[in-house]
Backbone as JSON, one array per atom type, in Angstrom:
{
  "sequence": "MSPGMMLMRAADGEVLDRSCYPYIELVGSLMCIANCTRPDIAQAVGVLTRHMSAHTEQHWRAAKVVVRYLLATPQYGIVFGGERAEGGLIGFSDSDFAGCIESRKSTGGYVFTLHVGAVSWSSRLQRTVISSTMEAEYVVASEAAKEALWLRLLLSELGYSLCLTTINCDSQSAIKITKNPIISGKSKHIAVRYHMVREQVVRGAVVMEDCSSDDMVADTLTKPLLLEKFAKHQKSMGVMQDLTAWECWNLTLRVWSDLPL",
  "N": [[-11.93, 8.77, 9.9], [-13.98, 7.12, 12.28], [-14.76, 3.64, 12.17], [-18.04, 2.78, 11.15], [-19.11, 5.25, 11.7], [-21.63, 7.65, 11.2], [-22.72, 10.43, 9.46], [-25.37, 12.51, 9.78], [-28.03, 14.19, 7.98], [-28.57, 17.69, 8.36], [-30.92, 18.88, 10.7], [-33.81, 21.05, 11.12], [-32.99, 24.05, 12.73], [-30.56, 23.15, 13.7], [-28.43, 23.91, 12.18], [-25.24, 25.37, 11.89], [-23.93, 28.65, 12.56], [-22.48, 30.29, 9.91], [-20.68, 32.39, 10.04], [-19.37, 32.07, 12.42], [-18.48, 29.46, 12.38], [-16.56, 28.39, 10.04], [-17.19, 26.18, 8.11], [-17.4, 25.47, 5.38], [-15.12, 26.68, 4.24], [-13.13, 25.32, 5.63], [-13.52, 22.61, 4.86], [-13.09, 22.94, 2.15], [-10.34, 23.52, 2.14], [-9.37, 21.08, 3.07], [-10.15, 19.47, 0.95], [-8.42, 20.32, -1.05], [-5.99, 19.36, -0.06], [-6.53, 16.6, 0.04], [-6.89, 16.02, -2.65], [-4.42, 16.49, -3.73], [-2.01, 15.41, -2.37], [-2.67, 13.6, -0.33], [-4.21, 10.89, -0.36], [-5.21, 9.28, 1.63], [-7.05, 10.62, 3.2], [-9.17, 11.03, 1.58], [-11.66, 9.69, 1.51], [-12.92, 10.43, 3.92], [-13.05, 13.21, 3.61], [-14.67, 13.32, 1.37], [-17.12, 12.5, 2.44], [-17.61, 14.61, 4.18], [-18.02, 16.72, 2.41], [-20.59, 16.38, 1.52], [-22.25, 17.75, 3.14], [-22.1, 20.47, 2.86], [-23.92, 22.54, 2.37], [-25.64, 22.59, 4.54], [-24.69, 22.32, 7.72], [-23.9, 20.8, 10.86], [-23.03, 20.76, 14.37], [-22.0, 18.21, 14.73], [-20.94, 17.61, 12.2], [-18.99, 19.58, 12.04], [-17.27, 18.84, 14.13], [-16.4, 16.39, 13.15], [-14.95, 17.2, 10.92], [-12.91, 18.55, 12.2], [-11.6, 16.42, 13.38], [-10.32, 15.25, 11.2], [-8.49, 17.28, 10.64], [-6.94, 17.18, 12.96], [-5.82, 14.68, 12.62], [-4.18, 15.14, 10.4], [-2.45, 16.99, 11.56], [-1.12, 15.31, 13.28], [0.29, 13.77, 11.54], [2.17, 15.26, 9.88], [4.47, 14.8, 8.44], [3.94, 12.97, 6.54], [3.62, 11.82, 3.18], [3.27, 11.19, -0.38], [5.39, 8.72, -1.39], [7.51, 7.55, -3.81], [8.64, 4.4, -4.94], [9.43, 3.04, -2.36], [9.23, 0.0, -0.41], [8.81, -1.91, -2.29], [9.71, -1.67, -5.46], [8.59, -2.14, -7.98], [7.74, -1.64, -11.41], [5.16, -0.35, -13.62], [1.68, 0.3, -14.16], [-0.74, 0.03, -11.81], [-3.98, -0.72, -10.81], [-6.7, -0.34, -8.45], [-10.0, -1.04, -7.63], [-13.01, -0.41, -5.86], [-16.06, -0.74, -3.98], [-18.48, 0.54, -1.69], [-21.26, -0.85, -0.94], [-24.42, 0.66, -0.98], [-23.76, 2.45, 1.06], [-24.43, 5.0, 2.02], [-26.69, 5.94, 4.34], [-28.88, 7.56, 4.1], [-29.51, 8.22, 1.38], [-29.06, 5.8, 0.25], [-27.21, 5.36, -1.7], [-24.21, 4.12, -3.25], [-20.73, 4.23, -2.37], [-18.05, 4.72, -4.45], [-14.68, 3.88, -5.19], [-11.37, 4.33, -6.47], [-7.89, 3.66, -7.07], [-4.75, 4.34, -8.55], [-1.49, 3.14, -8.83], [1.96, 3.82, -9.32], [5.09, 2.58, -9.43], [4.68, 1.98, -6.74], [3.71, 4.3, -5.6], [0.86, 6.39, -5.24], [-0.76, 7.75, -8.05], [-3.14, 8.56, -9.07], [-6.44, 8.93, -7.87], [-9.75, 8.36, -6.55], [-12.72, 9.08, -4.75], [-15.99, 8.87, -4.39], [-19.55, 9.48, -4.19], [-21.79, 7.39, -5.86], [-23.82, 8.14, -8.74], [-26.44, 7.17, -8.99], [-28.89, 5.07, -7.32], [-27.84, 1.88, -6.6], [-28.59, -1.53, -7.31], [-27.37, -3.89, -6.48], [-24.46, -5.5, -5.03], [-22.68, -6.48, -6.92], [-23.29, -4.88, -9.18], [-22.6, -2.34, -8.21], [-19.84, -2.64, -7.89], [-19.13, -3.14, -10.53], [-19.78, -0.76, -11.81], [-17.96, 1.11, -10.66], [-15.63, -0.08, -11.51], [-15.77, 0.39, -14.21], [-15.48, 3.18, -14.24], [-12.88, 3.28, -13.28], [-11.56, 2.05, -15.38], [-11.82, 3.98, -17.4], [-10.2, 5.99, -16.34], [-7.8, 4.63, -16.35], [-7.26, 4.41, -19.1], [-6.83, 7.09, -19.77], [-4.58, 7.65, -18.18], [-2.75, 5.89, -19.31], [-2.45, 7.01, -21.85], [-1.37, 9.5, -21.17], [1.05, 8.71, -19.92], [2.3, 7.44, -22.06], [2.84, 9.6, -23.72], [4.78, 10.75, -22.22], [6.82, 9.06, -22.62], [6.76, 6.61, -21.4], [6.57, 3.2, -21.48], [3.89, 0.98, -21.72], [2.43, -2.17, -21.49], [-0.02, -3.39, -20.73], [-2.69, -2.6, -18.43], [-3.35, -3.44, -15.13], [-6.28, -3.91, -13.3], [-7.36, -4.33, -10.14], [-9.91, -6.1, -8.5], [-12.31, -6.94, -6.02], [-14.58, -8.38, -6.45], [-15.8, -11.16, -7.8], [-18.01, -11.61, -9.4], [-18.41, -9.17, -10.76], [-16.04, -9.12, -12.23], [-16.4, -11.34, -13.91], [-18.46, -10.43, -15.55], [-17.15, -8.48, -17.02], [-15.6, -10.02, -18.64], [-17.29, -11.73, -19.94], [-19.59, -11.6, -22.48], [-22.28, -12.26, -22.31], [-25.55, -11.37, -21.48], [-27.25, -11.24, -18.51], [-30.15, -11.67, -16.34], [-29.5, -10.22, -14.14], [-27.86, -8.22, -14.97], [-28.75, -6.9, -17.25], [-30.02, -4.48, -17.01], [-28.12, -2.59, -16.5], [-26.63, 0.49, -17.28], [-25.58, 1.38, -20.6], [-23.26, 2.88, -20.85], [-21.56, 1.99, -18.88], [-20.53, -0.35, -19.74], [-18.19, -0.08, -21.11], [-15.86, -0.92, -19.93], [-15.81, -3.62, -20.37], [-15.36, -3.7, -23.12], [-12.76, -2.64, -23.24], [-11.35, -4.62, -21.92], [-11.61, -6.71, -23.74], [-10.17, -5.64, -25.86], [-7.68, -5.67, -24.78], [-6.49, -3.59, -23.45], [-6.84, -3.17, -20.73], [-6.73, -5.35, -17.91], [-8.72, -7.31, -15.85], [-8.34, -8.35, -12.57], [-8.72, -10.71, -9.94], [-8.91, -9.86, -6.52], [-8.17, -10.19, -3.12], [-10.24, -9.23, -0.35], [-8.82, -8.33, 1.83], [-6.52, -7.31, 0.73], [-7.35, -5.22, -0.78], [-6.65, -2.2, -1.8], [-8.11, 0.08, -2.44], [-10.13, 0.04, -0.65], [-9.9, 1.77, 1.47], [-10.81, 4.09, 0.39], [-13.5, 4.01, 0.29], [-14.86, 3.55, 2.66], [-14.81, 4.09, 6.28], [-12.11, 2.61, 8.1], [-10.71, 0.12, 10.34], [-7.84, 0.85, 12.37], [-5.47, -0.73, 11.91], [-5.9, -1.94, 9.39], [-6.34, 0.33, 7.86], [-3.81, 1.6, 8.03], [-2.28, -0.28, 6.67], [-3.27, -0.2, 4.01], [-2.8, 2.46, 3.5], [-0.01, 2.57, 3.38], [0.33, 0.93, 1.16], [-0.52, 2.6, -0.84], [1.59, 4.23, -1.02], [1.74, 6.29, 0.75], [3.6, 7.54, 3.12], [6.09, 8.26, 5.66], [7.77, 11.24, 5.07], [10.14, 13.47, 5.54], [10.41, 15.98, 4.38], [8.0, 16.62, 3.34], [4.94, 18.44, 3.47], [5.74, 20.74, 4.88], [4.98, 23.25, 4.03], [2.33, 23.29, 4.66], [1.95, 23.25, 7.36], [1.54, 25.64, 8.91], [-0.99, 26.52, 8.05], [-2.6, 24.35, 8.89], [-2.28, 24.56, 11.65], [-3.61, 26.91, 12.17], [-6.28, 26.21, 11.54], [-6.7, 24.3, 13.51], [-7.02, 25.74, 15.8], [-9.54, 26.74, 15.83], [-13.03, 27.09, 16.98], [-14.58, 24.52, 19.07]],
  "CA": [[-13.22, 8.57, 10.54], [-14.12, 5.86, 12.99], [-15.65, 2.7, 11.48], [-19.43, 2.84, 11.58], [-19.57, 6.62, 11.94], [-22.61, 8.13, 10.23], [-23.05, 11.84, 9.55], [-26.75, 12.66, 9.34], [-28.43, 15.47, 7.43], [-28.91, 18.68, 9.39], [-32.34, 19.13, 10.93], [-34.14, 22.47, 11.32], [-32.52, 24.6, 13.99], [-29.26, 22.61, 14.07], [-27.39, 24.43, 11.28], [-24.33, 26.3, 12.55], [-23.73, 29.98, 11.98], [-21.3, 30.23, 9.07], [-19.72, 33.42, 10.44], [-18.62, 31.56, 13.58], [-17.93, 28.15, 12.05], [-16.31, 28.38, 8.58], [-17.14, 24.78, 7.7], [-17.16, 25.39, 3.94], [-13.73, 27.02, 4.0], [-12.29, 24.25, 6.18], [-13.63, 21.44, 3.99], [-12.41, 23.29, 0.9], [-8.9, 23.35, 2.36], [-9.12, 19.65, 3.16], [-10.29, 18.93, -0.4], [-7.18, 20.62, -1.76], [-4.98, 18.44, 0.43], [-6.91, 15.23, -0.35], [-6.75, 15.86, -4.1], [-3.03, 16.7, -4.16], [-0.98, 14.52, -1.85], [-3.08, 12.74, 0.77], [-5.38, 10.06, -0.67], [-5.71, 8.59, 2.82], [-8.18, 11.35, 3.8], [-10.13, 11.31, 0.51], [-12.99, 9.18, 1.84], [-13.49, 11.26, 4.97], [-13.37, 14.53, 3.04], [-15.82, 13.13, 0.5], [-18.32, 12.48, 3.28], [-17.81, 15.96, 4.72], [-18.5, 17.61, 1.35], [-22.03, 16.18, 1.31], [-23.01, 18.59, 4.09], [-21.6, 21.84, 2.71], [-25.01, 23.51, 2.39], [-26.24, 22.63, 5.88], [-23.81, 21.54, 8.57], [-24.18, 20.89, 12.28], [-21.87, 20.6, 15.26], [-21.44, 16.89, 14.46], [-20.12, 17.72, 10.99], [-17.83, 20.42, 12.36], [-16.35, 18.04, 14.93], [-15.82, 15.37, 12.26], [-13.94, 17.88, 10.11], [-11.78, 18.83, 13.09], [-10.87, 15.16, 13.57], [-9.43, 15.11, 10.04], [-7.41, 18.24, 10.84], [-6.06, 16.66, 14.0], [-5.06, 13.57, 12.03], [-3.12, 15.74, 9.59], [-1.48, 17.58, 12.48], [-0.34, 14.23, 13.86], [1.1, 13.13, 10.49], [2.58, 16.29, 8.91], [5.61, 14.34, 7.68], [3.51, 11.95, 5.59], [3.37, 12.23, 1.81], [3.4, 10.09, -1.32], [6.79, 8.39, -1.66], [7.61, 6.58, -4.9], [9.71, 3.44, -4.71], [9.04, 2.26, -1.19], [9.9, -1.29, -0.22], [8.65, -2.67, -3.54], [9.86, -0.66, -6.5], [8.25, -2.66, -9.3], [7.12, -0.65, -12.29], [3.84, -0.69, -14.11], [0.51, 1.0, -13.63], [-1.6, -0.96, -11.14], [-5.19, -0.09, -10.29], [-7.58, -1.03, -7.5], [-11.34, -0.44, -7.6], [-13.83, -1.0, -4.81], [-17.32, -0.03, -3.72], [-19.18, 0.29, -0.44], [-22.63, -0.96, -1.42], [-25.48, 1.33, -0.22], [-23.14, 2.95, 2.28], [-25.11, 6.2, 2.51], [-27.94, 5.46, 4.93], [-29.98, 8.46, 3.76], [-29.87, 8.08, -0.03], [-28.78, 4.41, -0.13], [-26.26, 5.3, -2.8], [-22.95, 3.47, -2.92], [-19.51, 5.0, -2.54], [-17.07, 4.04, -5.29], [-13.34, 4.43, -5.09], [-10.29, 3.64, -7.18], [-6.57, 4.26, -6.94], [-3.72, 3.79, -9.44], [-0.14, 3.34, -8.3], [3.09, 3.65, -10.24], [6.25, 2.42, -8.53], [4.12, 1.89, -5.4], [3.15, 5.57, -5.19], [-0.43, 6.71, -5.87], [-0.71, 8.82, -9.03], [-4.51, 8.98, -9.35], [-7.38, 8.29, -6.97], [-11.08, 8.97, -6.51], [-13.68, 8.57, -3.78], [-17.2, 9.68, -4.58], [-20.86, 8.84, -4.14], [-22.28, 7.09, -7.2], [-24.9, 9.05, -9.12], [-27.76, 6.56, -8.85], [-28.99, 3.98, -6.36], [-27.47, 0.61, -7.22], [-29.44, -2.59, -6.76], [-26.63, -5.05, -5.99], [-23.04, -5.31, -4.82], [-22.04, -6.72, -8.2], [-23.47, -3.7, -10.04], [-21.81, -1.25, -7.64], [-18.44, -2.92, -8.2], [-18.98, -3.04, -11.98], [-19.83, 0.67, -12.16], [-16.7, 1.76, -10.29], [-14.6, -0.66, -12.37], [-15.86, 1.12, -15.48], [-14.85, 4.48, -14.03], [-11.45, 3.04, -13.16], [-11.05, 1.76, -16.72], [-11.68, 5.26, -18.1], [-9.02, 6.65, -15.79], [-6.64, 3.87, -16.81], [-7.0, 4.78, -20.49], [-6.24, 8.44, -19.78], [-3.23, 7.56, -17.62], [-1.89, 5.22, -20.3], [-2.16, 7.99, -22.89], [-0.45, 10.49, -20.59], [2.36, 8.1, -19.7], [2.92, 7.18, -23.36], [3.38, 10.87, -24.2], [5.97, 11.02, -21.43], [7.83, 8.09, -22.99], [6.66, 5.44, -20.53], [5.99, 2.1, -22.24], [2.98, 0.13, -20.96], [1.81, -3.23, -22.29], [-1.42, -3.4, -20.3], [-2.91, -2.1, -17.08], [-4.11, -4.35, -14.29], [-7.21, -3.33, -12.33], [-7.73, -5.34, -9.16], [-11.29, -5.98, -8.02], [-12.59, -8.04, -5.09], [-15.88, -8.96, -6.78], [-15.67, -12.09, -8.91], [-19.17, -11.44, -10.28], [-18.13, -8.03, -11.63], [-14.95, -9.51, -13.15], [-16.96, -12.25, -14.91], [-19.23, -9.65, -16.52], [-16.21, -7.79, -17.92], [-15.0, -11.0, -19.55], [-18.33, -12.52, -20.58], [-20.58, -10.69, -23.09], [-23.65, -12.73, -22.11], [-26.34, -10.49, -20.62], [-28.14, -12.0, -17.65], [-31.2, -10.88, -15.73], [-28.94, -9.36, -13.11], [-27.01, -7.18, -15.53], [-29.28, -6.31, -18.46], [-30.5, -3.12, -16.74], [-26.98, -1.69, -16.29], [-26.52, 1.47, -18.37], [-24.62, 1.02, -21.64], [-21.98, 3.59, -20.68], [-20.7, 1.29, -17.94], [-19.99, -1.56, -20.37], [-16.94, 0.2, -21.82], [-14.78, -1.68, -19.31], [-15.8, -4.91, -21.06], [-14.72, -3.48, -24.42], [-11.32, -2.46, -23.04], [-10.8, -5.93, -21.57], [-11.52, -7.46, -24.99], [-9.09, -5.04, -26.64], [-6.41, -5.93, -24.13], [-5.94, -2.38, -22.85], [-6.83, -3.41, -19.29], [-7.06, -6.71, -17.49], [-9.35, -7.35, -14.53], [-7.8, -9.42, -11.75], [-9.37, -10.9, -8.64], [-8.1, -9.41, -5.4], [-8.83, -10.47, -1.84], [-10.72, -8.03, 0.33], [-7.77, -7.86, 2.75], [-5.5, -6.63, -0.05], [-8.0, -4.22, -1.62], [-6.13, -0.9, -1.39], [-9.15, 1.1, -2.62], [-11.1, -0.08, 0.44], [-9.78, 2.96, 2.31], [-11.45, 5.2, -0.3], [-14.94, 3.8, 0.24], [-15.48, 3.47, 3.99], [-13.86, 4.15, 7.39], [-11.54, 1.31, 8.41], [-9.95, -0.01, 11.57], [-6.52, 1.46, 12.25], [-4.48, -1.63, 11.32], [-6.19, -2.09, 7.96], [-6.13, 1.64, 7.26], [-2.37, 1.81, 7.91], [-1.77, -1.19, 5.64], [-3.63, 0.33, 2.69], [-2.12, 3.75, 3.38], [1.34, 2.27, 2.94], [0.25, 0.38, -0.19], [-0.67, 3.73, -1.75], [2.83, 5.0, -1.01], [1.66, 7.38, 1.72], [4.45, 7.2, 4.26], [6.82, 9.39, 6.22], [8.71, 11.99, 4.25], [10.4, 14.61, 6.41], [10.33, 17.25, 3.67], [6.62, 16.85, 2.9], [3.98, 19.14, 4.3], [6.23, 21.9, 5.61], [4.24, 24.44, 3.61], [0.95, 23.2, 5.14], [1.88, 23.23, 8.82], [0.97, 26.87, 9.45], [-2.43, 26.5, 7.75], [-3.24, 23.36, 9.75], [-2.29, 25.09, 13.01], [-4.67, 27.93, 12.24], [-7.57, 25.53, 11.59], [-6.84, 23.56, 14.76], [-7.34, 26.69, 16.88], [-10.92, 27.18, 15.69], [-13.91, 26.59, 18.05], [-14.96, 23.11, 19.19]],
  "C": [[-13.26, 7.2, 11.2], [-15.06, 4.94, 12.21], [-17.06, 2.77, 12.04], [-19.95, 4.24, 11.82], [-20.49, 7.08, 10.83], [-22.9, 9.6, 10.48], [-24.43, 12.06, 8.95], [-26.99, 14.06, 8.79], [-28.89, 16.41, 8.53], [-30.42, 18.87, 9.48], [-32.57, 20.63, 11.14], [-33.67, 22.92, 12.7], [-31.15, 24.12, 14.42], [-28.11, 23.2, 13.26], [-26.56, 25.49, 12.0], [-24.24, 27.63, 11.82], [-22.41, 29.98, 11.21], [-20.25, 31.26, 9.49], [-18.85, 32.96, 11.61], [-17.91, 30.24, 13.28], [-17.74, 28.05, 10.53], [-16.13, 26.96, 8.04], [-16.78, 24.65, 6.22], [-15.7, 25.66, 3.62], [-12.79, 25.91, 4.48], [-12.31, 23.02, 5.27], [-12.98, 21.71, 2.63], [-10.91, 23.14, 1.01], [-8.53, 21.87, 2.41], [-9.24, 18.99, 1.8], [-9.01, 19.15, -1.2], [-6.08, 19.63, -1.36], [-5.27, 17.02, -0.05], [-6.68, 14.99, -1.84], [-5.31, 15.92, -4.56], [-2.08, 15.61, -3.67], [-1.41, 13.58, -0.74], [-4.34, 11.95, 0.43], [-5.96, 9.36, 0.54], [-6.85, 9.33, 3.51], [-9.3, 11.58, 2.78], [-11.54, 10.85, 0.88], [-13.66, 10.06, 2.89], [-13.9, 12.63, 4.45], [-14.58, 14.42, 2.12], [-17.13, 13.11, 1.27], [-18.64, 13.88, 3.8], [-18.39, 16.91, 3.66], [-20.0, 17.47, 1.1], [-22.88, 17.08, 2.19], [-22.55, 20.04, 4.03], [-22.73, 22.86, 2.87], [-25.65, 23.65, 3.77], [-25.43, 21.72, 6.79], [-24.11, 21.82, 10.04], [-22.88, 20.76, 13.08], [-21.2, 19.24, 15.03], [-20.51, 16.92, 13.25], [-18.84, 18.51, 11.27], [-16.79, 19.62, 13.16], [-15.66, 16.97, 14.08], [-14.73, 15.98, 11.38], [-12.7, 18.18, 10.95], [-10.95, 17.58, 13.37], [-9.89, 14.94, 12.41], [-8.24, 16.06, 10.17], [-6.42, 17.73, 11.88], [-5.22, 15.5, 13.48], [-3.91, 14.11, 11.17], [-2.04, 16.38, 10.45], [-0.58, 16.51, 13.09], [0.57, 13.55, 12.84], [1.57, 14.16, 9.46], [3.73, 15.84, 8.02], [5.23, 13.3, 6.64], [3.25, 12.56, 4.21], [3.54, 11.03, 0.9], [4.87, 9.91, -1.66], [6.83, 7.3, -2.73], [8.82, 5.68, -4.67], [9.33, 2.53, -3.57], [9.83, 0.98, -1.07], [9.82, -2.14, -1.48], [8.66, -1.66, -4.69], [9.55, -1.2, -7.9], [7.55, -1.58, -10.12], [5.72, -1.07, -12.69], [2.74, 0.07, -13.41], [-0.46, -0.03, -13.09], [-2.79, -0.23, -10.52], [-5.95, -0.97, -9.32], [-8.92, -0.31, -7.52], [-12.2, -1.18, -6.6], [-15.08, -0.16, -4.62], [-17.89, -0.43, -2.38], [-20.68, 0.32, -0.75], [-23.62, -0.32, -0.45], [-24.97, 1.89, 1.09], [-23.79, 4.19, 2.86], [-26.49, 5.81, 3.04], [-29.13, 6.35, 4.58], [-30.44, 8.26, 2.32], [-29.75, 6.64, -0.52], [-27.95, 4.32, -1.41], [-24.96, 4.68, -2.32], [-21.79, 4.43, -3.13], [-18.51, 4.17, -3.34], [-15.71, 4.7, -5.18], [-12.35, 3.63, -5.92], [-8.99, 4.39, -6.93], [-5.62, 3.56, -7.91], [-2.36, 4.13, -8.87], [0.88, 3.1, -9.41], [4.35, 3.67, -9.39], [5.82, 2.59, -7.07], [3.54, 3.22, -4.89], [1.86, 5.87, -5.94], [-0.26, 7.9, -6.83], [-2.09, 9.32, -9.4], [-5.44, 8.23, -8.42], [-8.7, 9.04, -6.98], [-11.91, 8.29, -5.44], [-14.92, 9.43, -3.88], [-18.45, 8.82, -4.52], [-21.33, 8.6, -5.57], [-23.59, 7.84, -7.48], [-26.29, 8.47, -8.86], [-27.71, 5.47, -7.79], [-28.75, 2.67, -7.11], [-28.2, -0.53, -6.53], [-28.68, -3.79, -6.21], [-25.15, -4.69, -5.82], [-22.28, -5.48, -6.12], [-22.11, -5.5, -9.1], [-22.64, -2.53, -9.53], [-20.34, -1.42, -7.97], [-18.17, -2.74, -9.7], [-18.95, -1.59, -12.43], [-18.5, 1.35, -11.85], [-15.54, 1.19, -11.1], [-14.59, 0.03, -13.73], [-15.22, 2.49, -15.36], [-13.34, 4.35, -13.92], [-10.83, 2.76, -14.53], [-10.87, 3.03, -17.54], [-10.43, 5.99, -17.64], [-7.74, 5.96, -16.27], [-6.26, 4.24, -18.24], [-6.34, 6.15, -20.57], [-4.81, 8.41, -19.25], [-2.27, 6.9, -18.59], [-1.5, 6.19, -21.41], [-1.16, 9.02, -22.4], [0.95, 9.92, -20.45], [3.07, 7.8, -21.02], [3.51, 8.45, -23.95], [4.64, 11.27, -23.43], [7.08, 10.0, -21.69], [7.83, 6.83, -22.14], [5.93, 4.33, -21.29], [5.16, 1.2, -21.34], [2.36, -0.91, -21.88], [0.31, -3.31, -21.99], [-1.49, -2.9, -18.87], [-3.79, -3.06, -16.31], [-5.0, -3.56, -13.33], [-7.67, -4.44, -11.41], [-9.13, -5.05, -8.62], [-11.58, -7.17, -7.11], [-13.98, -8.64, -5.29], [-15.73, -9.86, -8.0], [-16.84, -11.96, -9.89], [-18.94, -10.29, -11.26], [-17.05, -8.37, -12.65], [-15.5, -10.41, -14.25], [-17.76, -11.49, -15.96], [-18.31, -8.94, -17.5], [-15.62, -8.73, -18.95], [-16.02, -11.79, -20.34], [-19.4, -11.6, -21.15], [-22.03, -11.11, -22.91], [-24.37, -11.83, -21.12], [-27.33, -11.33, -19.83], [-29.2, -11.08, -17.07], [-30.68, -9.92, -14.69], [-28.15, -8.19, -13.67], [-27.61, -6.46, -16.73], [-29.77, -4.87, -18.26], [-29.37, -2.12, -16.57], [-26.8, -0.8, -17.51], [-25.37, 1.11, -19.31], [-23.25, 1.66, -21.38], [-21.03, 2.88, -19.72], [-20.06, 0.04, -18.55], [-18.69, -1.31, -21.13], [-15.77, -0.57, -21.21], [-14.67, -3.05, -19.98], [-15.09, -4.79, -22.41], [-13.21, -3.35, -24.27], [-10.64, -3.75, -22.62], [-10.63, -6.77, -22.83], [-10.37, -6.94, -25.85], [-7.71, -5.3, -26.04], [-5.76, -4.71, -23.52], [-5.84, -2.51, -21.34], [-7.16, -4.87, -19.04], [-7.59, -6.66, -16.07], [-8.85, -8.56, -13.77], [-8.55, -9.48, -10.43], [-8.4, -10.53, -7.53], [-8.85, -9.7, -4.11], [-9.22, -9.17, -1.17], [-9.66, -7.45, 1.27], [-6.69, -7.06, 2.02], [-6.06, -5.54, -0.95], [-7.63, -2.82, -1.13], [-7.22, 0.17, -1.45], [-10.21, 1.03, -1.53], [-11.08, 1.16, 1.33], [-10.42, 4.18, 1.68], [-12.97, 5.08, -0.31], [-15.61, 3.82, 1.6], [-14.42, 3.67, 5.08], [-13.39, 2.75, 7.78], [-10.91, 1.32, 9.8], [-8.51, 0.42, 11.33], [-5.52, 0.55, 11.54], [-4.66, -1.78, 9.82], [-5.97, -0.77, 7.22], [-4.65, 1.9, 7.02], [-1.76, 0.94, 6.81], [-2.04, -0.63, 4.24], [-2.97, 1.69, 2.44], [-0.7, 3.55, 2.84], [1.36, 1.72, 1.51], [0.05, 1.46, -1.24], [0.58, 4.6, -1.81], [2.8, 6.17, -0.07], [2.43, 6.98, 2.97], [5.26, 8.41, 4.67], [7.83, 9.95, 5.23], [8.96, 13.31, 4.97], [10.29, 15.96, 5.72], [8.91, 17.58, 3.24], [5.86, 17.65, 3.94], [4.51, 20.33, 5.07], [5.44, 23.16, 5.28], [2.8, 24.44, 4.15], [0.85, 23.36, 6.65], [1.2, 24.46, 9.41], [-0.54, 26.9, 9.24], [-3.16, 25.54, 8.68], [-3.32, 23.85, 11.19], [-3.4, 26.12, 13.19], [-6.04, 27.25, 12.35], [-7.76, 24.84, 12.93], [-7.22, 24.45, 15.93], [-8.77, 27.2, 16.82], [-11.81, 26.57, 16.77], [-14.21, 25.11, 17.94], [-13.78, 22.21, 18.92]]
}
């Protein structure tokens, strides 16, 4: 998606005929791809899913843009190793504060890499309206910590030894709350379930590290980015050219690209 692009809710009389424009089926196919091997389209697909019940020509065209992007990069897939083959489970969590102009909810995203390849990622609208950037970042950090615990358990059963898991965050305020049990006026209203990240930091299961916004890989999971920054984060997730990837999807993508509009 282009930076700054906003998909508005369908007004009366604008909803497309489902028999002519299979928007739900198209977005469902894109969700399968985004959840399996292409985290670089997760944010765009997440936005498209918000309009499944009522979609307009604008939504249909936006979905077609994602299809065209996949058609242009059929050889891309998650490649483990890359230029930097260091081990360890590394996480990135980020939030786009109040990014939805209609509900004013924030979009939270996280990604975990192992040997530079993404093994788990998420991009979704947060359940409630958040009152500050710090809180939005803290909430998604908590969700990332839950995922980190599950991944650590899974990897340990596979015989992979992990000392601790690093979660990178570009909000120093959110990091300070995870390390400091003092409750301030800005954080006392945050739901108890989100404070589990603080407990895991105390236990030493995860460690929160400050990360510059330019190096925040999860940024591509929260908002549309300029091409240069998008390509940088795409590579950091291990999504790069692999000539054997996507051969089974080419026919399906060609069929979708031939649809109207």
